[in-house]
C-alpha positions, 0 to 999 in steps of 0.5 A: 822080764822073762816069764820063765826066769825062775827056770833054766832056759837051756834045761827047759829046751831039754824038757827039764824043770831046773831052778835058775840061779843066774841070768845072762843079760846078753843071752837073755836067758836064765841059767841053772848052776850047771848050765851057768858053768858051761856058759862060762866055759863056752867060747861064744859066751865066756865073756858074758857077764852073768848076774844072780837071778835074784838081782835080775828079778830086782831089776825094774820091769822097764829095764828087764823088758828091754829086748837085746835081740831084733824081733824081725831077724832074731839076732842081737842088736849091733847098731844104734840109729841116732835119728830114730833113737833105736837099736838095730841089727845090720840086716835092718840097714835097709830101713835105715839106709838114709839115716846119717848116724848109725853107731856101733852099739858096742862103742856107744855102750862101752863103760856107759855106767861110768860115763859123764851122762850116767853120772849126770843122770845120777846127780839129777836124780839126787837133785830131784830128791833134794828138791822134792824134800825141800818142797815137802818140808816147805809144804809141811811148814805151811801146814804148821804156819796155817795152824798157828795163824788159825790159832792166832786169828781165833785168839784175835777174834776172841780178844776183839769180841771181849773188847767189843763186849767190854766197850758195850758194857761200859756204854751200858754202865754210862747209859744207866748212870746218865739215864738215872740222872736224866730220870732224877732231873725229869722227876725233879722238874715234874715234882716242881710243876706238881708242887706249883700246880698244887699251890695254884689249886689251893689258891683257886680253892681258896678263891672259891671259898672266898666267893661263897663267903662274899656271896653270903656276908660281904656288902655290895661294895666289898663284893665288887672289890673282892670280885675284881681281886679274884678275877685277877687271880683267876686270870693269872692262873689261866695265863700260867696254864696256857703258857705251860701248855703252849711251851709243851712242858708236859712233853719235855718231861718224858724219857725217850730212847734214840738209837745210835744210827752208827750202831744200827749200821754196824749190826746191818752191814758188818756180816763178817769179822774177818775174811779167811782166804788162801794165797795161791 
């Protein structure tokens, strides 16, 4: 885009600063109202299509900066080299003498805006925009989908946690009941053994009293028979005590907690409930 597009190029040559109102693409010059009128009447430029300067300013820089004049000969381009994909002036033919396809620029650009290529380009742009919109909407839907999945995963984990807690609570409740029953059963056995030993203790105490009385009051024959009876009682009690110790009944009455190895493995091995990931 020309740096002086806001000023009339012809007036500028006369050292006048006149605001431009139009732009001549073929001359590549900005024109004021008066110069534009002269431009439209001049034989060399009466067929030029001028545009308002505001529209020229709105042109993309990549379009506005396209040169229409040869930088080497300062003449307007008249041909197009297909091989090198560039516009040339006829004096540039020396550089393109071996190029097989040189087309008049006027023929190549005639009604280019209504050509099939131009329509295809416009349709391609529309297709690209449609595809961009589709991809954008798809990605937006993915964001919403991920948010919903995130919410569902949190709900699932919370539900799983509650199920685990409920299951542990049930296990604890069952354990407490079973523990109470085991404790009661154990206490019954212990009390039964205590009662049995109380009876034996009373029997031994009675034997001890009998021995004292025999020593004091019984005859030798009575002492002989009494001693034998007491020895039998003592032997039976000793045998009972020995049997009690050998069968380890004292150890069997203790409560013991045996940890479930499966639960211990779960605590040691399960480090994550889920593994969040993205699919690429």
